C-alpha positions, 0 to 999 in steps of 0.5 A: 799830643802829650807824652806824659805817663801816669805815676804808676808807670813812672815808678815802674820805669825807675825799677826797670833796667836795661841789660846789654848783650854784645853782637860781635864779628864772627871772624875777628871777635870785635864788637859790632853792637849791643842789644838792649834787653829789658830787666827787672820786669818781675820786680814791678809785677809782671811774669814776662816782658810781653805781659808788661807791654800788653798792659802798657798797650791796653792803657794806650801808653805804649808809645810814651812808655817806649820813648822812655825806654829808648831814652834809658837805653841810649843814655846807658849806651853812652857809658859803653867804651867807644860807644860812638863806633858800635850800634844799639839794637833796640826792639820795637813793638809792632803796635806802636803806630796804633798809639794816638800820640805817635809822631815823627822826630822823637827818636832824632831828638833823643839821639841829639840829646845824647850825641849819638849818630843815627847810624848807631841805632838799629831798630829790631822787630820780631817775625815771631809775633806778626801772625795776626798783625803782619800789616802793622809790622810792615808799616813800622818797618817802613816808617823807620826805614823811611827815616834812614834807620838801620832795620833788623828782623829778629827770629827770622824763619819762624814767622808765617810770612818768611821770604815775603817779609824779607822781600817787602821790608828790605831789612839791613840785617836779619837774625836767624832764629835760634831754632835753626842754630841749636845743635846745627853742627849735628843736624844736616837739615838745620845746616842746609836751611840756615845756609840757604837763608844766609846765602839769600841774604848775602845776595840781597846785601843783607847782613846775617847774625847768628843768634843764641849761640851757646858753644864753639861748635855752633859758632864754627858751623855758623861761620862756615855757612857765611854768617857775619856776626854772632850773639849768644851765651857763648860770647857773653850773657846779657849784663847790666854792667856796661863795664863788662862790655868788651871791645874784643872777645879774644876767645872768638878770635882764637877759634 
């Protein structure tokens, strides 16, 4: 089926942009990945990213629109220094498989076009929004995992499926939700729960990202409990300028 978009959404895509936020090694400060985050959605008339995607979904254009965003993000990745050695974390909507034109192989075509390896992309899906659509979320995870893509679960710990999802989806990476990490150094219960999640992930061979880190105390505590990578304002805010993405964040190494 065709992947063309109506003029309205083509115009919107010209305005929409992708910001990158680095994910770095918590021990060395070296860059591991960048997460692609959609920007300028307010300029095209939406109060939130979720509102934008809901309208695209209602128009039955979610897959076509998403492929255009993937293209935009992958193209921008090639402007990052030494991009061949970092991953792009790309967020998926768990309703993609409902689209009538969904098909295999389109991501591979985009990767080939931009000379990016399959190992350089990690598809990320959030546990936060699976309450009423868990089975579809599982299908999306299984589809991309079957094609040998890296899979990450975002916002881990706040959904209703929790460890069942971890067991069934077998992700490569999880991101511990910010709820458990905010002021973790002051909260013994949060520290205990985050450590429990991290210990289990490590035993299952899953890498752990501490997400939303805003100060050195949070970072040091996450390092203490065993997290592998870190992301958040303390490292760097999302940026539209790829020149601001560094290969090494010395303030992390110095800690």
